[in-house]
C-alpha positions as CSV (number, residue, x, y, z in Angstrom):
1,M,0.0,0.0,0.0
2,L,1.8,3.1,1.2
3,V,5.3,3.7,2.1
4,G,7.4,6.6,3.3
5,I,9.8,7.3,0.4
6,G,11.0,10.8,0.0
7,S,11.4,12.2,-3.5
8,A,15.1,12.8,-2.9
9,I,15.8,9.2,-1.7
10,G,17.4,6.9,-4.1
11,P,17.1,3.1,-4.5
12,A,20.1,2.5,-2.2
13,S,18.1,3.7,0.8
14,F,14.9,1.9,-0.2
15,V,15.7,-1.3,1.8
16,G,17.3,-0.5,5.2
17,V,18.6,-2.7,8.0
18,G,18.6,-0.9,11.3
19,L,18.0,2.8,11.7
20,S,19.0,3.9,8.2
21,A,20.7,7.2,7.3
22,S,17.6,8.3,5.4
23,W,15.5,7.9,8.5
24,R,17.9,9.8,10.6
25,A,18.2,12.5,8.0
26,R,14.4,13.0,7.9
27,K,14.5,13.5,11.7
28,A,17.4,16.0,11.4
29,R,15.7,18.0,8.6
30,G,12.4,18.2,10.6
31,S,10.4,16.8,7.6
32,G,7.3,14.7,8.0
33,R,4.2,15.6,9.9
34,R,5.5,14.9,13.4
35,N,7.9,17.8,13.0
36,R,5.7,20.4,11.3
37,P,5.7,23.8,13.1
38,R,2.6,24.5,15.1
39,A,1.2,27.7,16.4
40,A,2.9,28.3,19.8
41,S,-0.3,29.5,21.4
42,L,-2.3,26.4,20.5
43,P,-2.0,23.0,22.2
44,Q,-1.3,20.0,19.9
45,V,-4.6,18.3,19.2
46,T,-5.2,15.3,17.0
47,R,-8.5,14.0,15.7
48,P,-9.6,10.4,15.9
49,P,-8.6,8.7,12.7
50,A,-11.3,8.8,10.0
51,I,-10.5,5.3,8.9
52,L,-12.2,4.0,12.0
53,A,-15.6,5.4,10.9
54,A,-15.6,3.5,7.6
55,S,-15.7,-0.1,6.6
56,L,-12.7,-1.1,4.5
57,D,-15.1,-3.1,2.3
58,E,-17.2,0.0,1.5
59,V,-14.6,2.6,0.5
60,P,-12.0,2.3,-2.3
61,D,-8.3,2.4,-1.5
62,L,-6.8,4.0,-4.6
63,T,-3.5,2.2,-4.0
64,T,-5.0,-1.2,-4.8
65,V,-6.0,-2.5,-8.2
66,A,-9.7,-2.9,-7.2
67,G,-9.8,0.5,-5.4
68,L,-8.1,2.3,-8.3
69,K,-10.6,0.9,-10.8
70,E,-13.5,2.0,-8.7
71,G,-12.0,5.4,-8.0
72,L,-11.3,6.0,-11.7
73,A,-14.8,4.9,-12.7
74,A,-16.3,7.5,-10.3
75,T,-13.8,10.2,-11.3
76,R,-15.1,13.3,-13.1
77,P,-12.9,14.6,-16.0
78,S,-11.2,17.0,-13.6
79,G,-9.7,14.0,-11.9
80,H,-11.3,14.9,-8.5
81,F,-12.6,11.9,-6.5
82,G,-14.3,12.4,-3.2
83,P,-16.4,10.4,-0.7
84,R,-19.9,9.5,-1.4
85,S,-22.8,9.7,1.1
86,G,-20.5,11.2,3.7
87,T,-18.2,8.1,3.9
88,P,-14.5,9.0,4.1
89,D,-12.3,7.9,1.2
90,G,-10.2,4.8,1.9
91,T,-6.8,6.1,0.7
92,F,-4.3,6.6,3.6
93,C,-2.3,9.7,3.5
94,N,1.1,9.5,5.2
95,G,1.3,13.3,5.4
96,C,-1.9,13.6,7.4
97,G,-1.7,10.2,9.1
98,D,-5.3,9.4,8.2
99,V,-7.5,8.5,5.3
100,R,-8.2,11.4,2.9
101,R,-9.8,12.4,-0.4
102,M,-7.5,12.3,-3.3
103,H,-7.2,14.2,-6.6
104,I,-6.1,11.8,-9.4
105,T,-3.8,13.0,-12.1
106,T,-3.1,10.7,-15.0
107,L,0.6,10.5,-16.0
108,K,0.2,7.5,-18.4
109,G,-3.1,6.0,-19.0
110,E,-6.0,5.8,-21.5
111,P,-5.7,8.5,-24.2
112,K,-8.3,11.3,-24.6
113,S,-11.5,10.6,-26.4
114,L,-11.7,10.7,-30.2
115,T,-13.3,14.1,-30.0
116,G,-10.2,15.5,-28.3
117,Q,-12.3,16.3,-25.2
118,E,-11.0,15.4,-21.8
119,A,-12.5,12.2,-20.6
120,A,-12.5,10.6,-17.1
121,P,-9.5,8.3,-16.8
122,Q,-10.0,4.6,-16.6
123,L,-7.8,1.6,-15.7
124,A,-7.6,-0.4,-18.8
125,E,-5.6,-3.5,-18.1
126,H,-4.9,-4.1,-21.8
127,N,-2.8,-0.8,-21.8
128,L,-0.3,-1.4,-19.1
129,P,1.9,0.0,-17.6
130,Q,0.0,3.0,-16.4
131,A,0.9,5.7,-13.9
132,Y,-1.1,8.1,-11.7
133,V,-0.4,10.8,-9.1
134,L,-2.8,11.0,-6.1
135,T,-2.7,14.4,-4.4
136,C,-4.2,14.7,-0.9
137,V,-6.7,17.5,-0.9
138,Q,-5.8,18.5,2.6
139,C,-2.0,18.5,2.9
140,Q,-1.1,18.3,-0.8
141,S,1.3,15.4,-0.3
142,T,1.4,13.0,-3.2
143,I,1.4,9.2,-3.9
144,T,2.7,8.0,-7.2
145,V,0.8,4.9,-8.3
146,C,2.3,2.6,-10.9
147,V,0.1,-0.2,-12.4
148,Y,1.9,-2.9,-14.2
149,V,1.8,-6.6,-15.2
150,G,3.3,-8.6,-12.4
151,P,3.9,-12.3,-11.9
152,D,0.3,-12.8,-10.6
153,G,-1.4,-10.4,-13.1
154,T,-2.1,-6.7,-12.7
155,E,-0.4,-5.2,-9.7
156,V,0.1,-1.8,-8.1
157,V,3.1,0.0,-6.5
158,A,2.3,3.1,-4.5
159,L,5.1,5.5,-3.6
160,P,4.2,8.4,-1.3
161,S,6.3,11.6,-1.1
162,T,6.4,11.5,2.7
163,Y,7.8,9.3,5.5
164,G,6.0,7.7,8.3
165,G,3.7,4.9,7.3
166,L,0.8,4.8,9.7
167,S,2.6,6.8,12.4
168,T,0.6,9.4,14.2
169,P,1.9,12.7,15.6
170,S,2.6,11.2,19.1
171,T,3.9,7.9,17.9
172,P,7.5,7.3,19.2
173,E,10.2,7.2,16.6
174,A,11.1,3.6,17.3
175,V,7.6,2.4,16.7
176,G,7.2,4.6,13.7
177,Y,10.3,3.2,12.1
178,Y,8.8,-0.3,11.9
179,L,5.5,1.0,10.7
180,D,7.4,2.9,8.0
181,Q,9.2,-0.3,7.0
182,A,6.0,-2.2,6.9
183,Q,4.4,0.3,4.5
184,R,7.5,0.4,2.2
185,S,7.3,-3.4,2.0
186,H,3.6,-3.5,1.2
187,A,4.1,-0.8,-1.5
188,V,6.2,-3.2,-3.6
189,N,3.9,-6.2,-2.8
190,A,6.3,-7.8,-0.3
191,A,3.5,-8.9,1.9
192,S,5.5,-11.3,4.1
193,A,8.1,-8.6,4.8
194,A,5.3,-6.1,5.7
195,V,3.7,-8.6,8.2
196,S,7.0,-9.2,9.9
197,M,7.6,-5.4,10.2
198,Y,4.1,-5.0,11.7
199,R,5.0,-7.6,14.2
200,G,8.2,-5.6,15.0
201,A,6.1,-2.5,15.4
202,L,3.8,-4.3,17.9
203,E,6.8,-5.5,20.0
204,Q,8.3,-2.0,20.0
205,L,5.0,-0.5,21.1
206,L,4.8,-2.9,24.0
207,Y,8.5,-2.2,24.9
208,D,7.7,1.5,24.8
209,Q,4.8,0.9,27.2
210,G,7.2,-0.7,29.8
211,F,6.9,-4.4,28.9
212,T,10.6,-5.0,28.2
213,Q,11.3,-8.6,29.2
214,G,11.6,-11.5,26.9
215,M,10.2,-12.0,23.4
216,L,6.8,-10.8,22.1
217,A,4.9,-13.7,23.6
218,K,6.2,-12.9,27.1
219,K,5.5,-9.2,26.6
220,I,1.9,-9.9,25.7
221,G,1.6,-12.3,28.7
222,D,3.1,-9.6,31.0
223,L,0.6,-7.1,29.7
224,E,-2.3,-9.4,30.4
225,A,-1.1,-10.2,33.9
226,H,-0.4,-6.5,34.7
227,T,-3.0,-5.2,37.2
228,P,-4.4,-2.7,36.7
229,G,-3.5,-2.8,33.0
230,P,-3.0,0.4,30.9
231,E,-6.2,2.2,30.0
232,W,-5.8,1.6,26.3
233,F,-5.7,-2.2,26.9
234,R,-9.0,-2.4,28.9
235,D,-11.2,-2.5,25.8
236,L,-8.8,-4.4,23.5
237,D,-9.2,-8.1,23.0
238,P,-5.7,-9.5,23.7
239,E,-6.4,-12.1,21.0
240,F,-5.6,-9.4,18.4
241,L,-2.1,-9.1,19.8
242,R,-1.5,-12.9,19.9
243,V,-2.8,-13.3,16.4
244,M,-0.5,-10.5,15.2
245,K,2.4,-12.2,16.9
246,D,1.6,-15.5,15.2
247,L,1.2,-13.9,11.8
248,G,4.6,-12.2,12.2
249,N,6.2,-15.4,13.3
250,G,4.7,-17.3,10.3
251,S,6.0,-14.7,7.9
252,I,9.7,-15.5,8.7
253,H,9.7,-19.0,10.2
254,P,10.4,-22.0,8.0
255,N,6.9,-23.5,8.1
256,N,8.4,-26.9,7.1
257,G,9.5,-25.3,3.8
258,D,5.9,-24.6,2.7
259,V,6.0,-21.2,1.2
260,E,2.4,-21.6,-0.2
261,K,1.3,-20.6,3.3
262,Q,2.6,-17.1,2.6
263,K,-0.3,-16.5,0.3
264,A,-2.4,-15.9,3.4
265,F,-0.8,-12.5,3.5
266,D,-3.0,-10.8,0.9
267,D,-4.3,-7.3,0.6
268,T,-7.4,-8.1,2.6
269,L,-5.3,-9.2,5.6
270,L,-3.0,-6.2,5.3
271,L,-5.9,-3.8,5.2
272,E,-7.2,-5.3,8.4
273,V,-3.8,-5.2,10.0
274,R,-3.5,-1.5,9.0
275,A,-6.9,-0.8,10.6
276,L,-5.8,-2.5,13.8
277,F,-2.6,-0.4,14.1
278,V,-4.5,2.8,13.2
279,E,-6.9,2.1,16.1
280,L,-4.1,0.9,18.4
281,L,-2.0,4.0,17.8
282,D,-4.9,6.3,18.4
283,D,-5.8,4.5,21.7
284,V,-2.2,4.4,23.0
285,Y,-0.8,7.7,21.9
286,E,-3.4,10.1,20.5
287,Q,-6.3,9.9,22.9
288,P,-4.0,10.8,25.9
289,S,-2.7,13.7,23.8
290,R,-6.2,14.9,23.0
291,R,-7.4,14.6,26.6
292,A,-4.3,16.5,27.9
293,A,-4.8,19.3,25.4
294,R,-8.5,19.5,26.3
295,L,-7.8,19.6,30.0
296,A,-5.1,22.3,29.5
297,T,-7.6,24.5,27.7
298,M,-10.2,24.0,30.4
299,K,-7.7,24.7,33.2
300,A,-6.6,27.9,31.4
301,A,-10.2,29.1,31.4
302,Q,-10.7,27.9,35.0
303,A,-7.7,30.0,36.1
304,Q,-9.1,33.1,34.5
305,V,-12.6,32.6,36.1
306,V,-11.4,31.6,39.5
307,N,-8.9,34.5,39.7
308,A,-11.4,37.0,38.5
309,A,-14.3,35.9,40.8
310,P,-14.6,37.4,44.3
311,A,-14.0,34.9,47.1
312,G,-17.2,33.5,48.5
313,P,-18.0,31.8,51.8
314,T,-16.2,28.5,52.1
315,G,-18.2,25.5,50.9
316,T,-20.9,27.5,49.2
317,T,-19.9,26.6,45.6
């Protein structure tokens, strides 16, 4: 699906082992949404991710073959594609850290109509390769989508202009790194690699939350045994974490040499894993940030009211 590949980054930095130079350079430059300047007078507030309000089966993801077909079919000649009936579009924007509406620009696709008039683009699989640019209508970051004939038929590679994968503004760098790697892998249809990186992101998240002992299985067990558990865990079925662990293990373990099992890691699964992490990151990192910002705003108003009001008899208010 989506990856964090900057326009200035060459092929040599595409695959990284450890914390790559390109990742460190991005942090040093202050690029990416986590380092954007904010108004000093306003607290940082993030919205709940829009993807949680939509069924992945009902909204087209323009970085998949099926989603791109549906999106192009509904696109007006201007190339603008938006949500229908108030449902958010299903394309994830790395720059915003959420699903967004996208403007579609055809770089190489079906020619104009015989009359010379601009026609709505369409994904014609007899005329591959094709290329499109998706532009987020909110932050203007782009995703270059290449459609080509792959080993298993028509395939898509989606290359965003920003870093971060699914990372949210408050996601720690260590967690965000593995999410970024997962999205890069998915972008070139390396599904097994993507699943293993999502597993790494989960383990790093638990490590960040204080569960530092042993491998992932022990970390999950320690989380379940911890009383009282963290607030974000109270409404989460721990089976999600165990299943994610097993999927990640299965993506890199020998499995008796049966690589056919890797076919379980398809787009449907990766969309569900993506939705899990969007929700998890919001619960763990963004909800506390929103609540802290809200409380700070209320306390600032409280201080003005309390300091301005005359003192009344004790216990009367």
